[in-house]
N, C-alpha and C positions, 0 to 999 in steps of 0.2 A: 555397432553404434559409438563412433569418437565420444572421447570425453566432452568434447565443445559440443557436440550435438545432441549431447544427454543437458547439458546446461541449458542449449538454446530451448529444449522440448520443455523442459520444467519453468525458464521463464515465458514460454508461449501461453503454459497453463495459468499461469498467476497473473500475468498480462491481460488475457481474455475475460477471466473472472472479474480482476478489478475493473476493466472499461465497463464491462456488463453492469456490474453491481453501483456504478459510478451514476446511471441514470436515476437511481435512487434518491441522489440529492434535488432532482428538479420535483420528484413528487412529495419531498418532504417540504421543501419551499410551498409548493401550492397547497398542502395540509396546512401548515403553520398561517399562511395567509388567510386561509378560509376560517380558520379559528378567529384570528385577529379579527376579521370582519364581524363575526357572527357575535364575537365576544362584547366588542367595542362600538359596532354601528348597530347591530341588530339586538344587543343585549340579548343573546341566545346561546349560550356557551353551550360547548358539546363534550362532555366526558370522556367519550369514546376516543376523539381526537389527539386526547393526550396520550392515551395508550398506544395509538396508532402511529404518533412521531416518534415514541419511544422505539417500538419495531422498527421502523424503518431507518432511523437512525442507528440503531445497534446492529441490523444486519449490515448497515453499510460500514459501518466501523470494523466490524469483525472479518467480512470477509473480502476488505481492501487490504488486512495486514500483509498476506503473502505477495500481494502486486508491490506494495511499499518496499518488502524486502527485497522483492527481484529488482528494484530500480534503485535500491540502496539509499533508500528517502527516510529511513528511521533516524531518529535524533540522537546524536553522538557528541562527546564532548571534543570535538573536532580539531580545538586549537593545539593539541598535543598529538593527537593520531594523525592528522593530516602531515605532519612533519617527520614520521617515521619512514622508515624504508619498507618497501613492497613485504618483503621476509617477516619484518617486524611485525606491520598490521596483520599478515596472515597469522603469525605466531599468536599472538593475542587475542585476536578474533576466536581462533581454533580452541584455545582455552575456555574462552566466554561461550562459545557453543555446547561445548561439553559440561559445563560446571552449571550454567544458568539456564540456555535455551532447550536442549534436548529433555532434562528433567521436566522443568516448567510447560514445554507443551506437551508431553506425553501425559502428565497429572490434567493439563487442559481437555485432552482427547478423551481419558478414562473419565474423568468425573462429567465432562460435558455428555458424555455417551449415557451415564447414568441419571443424570439430571432430564436429558431429553426422554428419554425412556420411560421414567416416571411420570412426566408430561403426559404423554403418549397415552397411558395405561387409563389415566383418568381424566383424559381429555380436559387438560387443565383451561381454564378462563382467568383473564386479568381479574384481582379482585378491589380495583379501584373504585369499581361501581358494582351494583347489584347485578348487573347483565353485561359484566366486561366481555370484550372480544377473546377468541382463541388464541392461547399463545406458546401452544405445543409446537406449531411449527416454527414458531420463533426460536424455541429453545433449542431445536436440532440445528441451528446454524452453530452453535458451539462448536460441538464435535466437527462439525464439517470445517468449519475454518481452522481447527486445532490441525485436520489432516492437512489441508493446503498448506499452512504455515509449516508443518512438518517436513512436506515434499519439500517446499522450497529451501527449509533451512539443510537439508540433507545436499542441495546444491550448492549451498553458499559454502558447507564444510569442503565438498570437491574441490570449490574454487579455492580454499583455502591451503589444502593440500597441493594442489598445480602450481600455486605462486610460492609455496616453499620450497618446489622441485626446480621450478626456473626463474625464480626470482620477479617475475612479472604477473599481474593479475590478468584471467583470460577475459575476454571479452564478454558484455552482456548486451542482451537483445535490445536493440534500438526501439524507441517508445516514441516519444514525442520527438519530432526534429525540431528543438527549440530555435536552434539558430538559423534553419531555412524559415521559422515563423516570423524571427526578427528581420531578415533579410527582406521578407515580403512586405512586412508594414514599412519598413523604410523606404522601400522602393517605392511605395505607392504615396507617400506623404510627400505634401507639397508646400511643406514648409521649414524644409532644410535643403541646403544646397549639394549640387552633385559632390562635391569635395568632402563635406561633413558627412555626407550619407556612406559615400566609400571608407572613411576613415571608421565610422560606426561598426560597418560591416566587420573590418579588419580588427579591430577592437574585440567584436564577439568572439571572432574564430580564435583569437589569440587566447581569449579566458578559457574555452572550450579547450582548446589542444593544453593550454597549461592544468585544467581539470585532470584530463587524462593521464598526463606525464606523473600527477601526483598518486593516482590510483584511485583517489576521494573513497577509501575505505574498500568494500568487498569487490573493486574493478573500476574500470575506465568509469568516468562521470560521462554516460552519454546521453 
């Protein structure tokens, strides 16, 4: 297996999990809407919906972390970073991965495993109400999310090493084709002229190419 194949394989795992878990947003929306309707229209608030919304949102937040890292979507102080050369970016990232990321995620996996194990042993339930919903399955998400983040983090470290050797960031697995979406929307719009539509598409491609050239962090901005 080549280095690029390894990177793509890890990106695929993170992307698949992220896309699958993203559907929880719809469930969260439905749960919150149901609670708002019951509380303010029917005057019948439901205590367990509060726990359920926390569980759904927490699961979404934790398990989408690796996907966000795979797409280089985490927040950074980009006003300095984006102007660095790729090798400088890679050196900067590599130090931060070893100083902060690896110790932090290792602690998350270890503590999360202990935390989830204790919850499963007592079949822990939420204490928000007298008969709260079970939460031991939810706490299992913590070490699972840590493992996924660690796997993607190792791939990012490999990316840094490759960039230090070659001077260029290795490609990332493409996810959403944002430029294609823009083109489709512009093509179907009846409110702009053909000339303006063409200029807008060219501008979108220019922005995309500029992002790729800068590296935009841990790789080309795809």
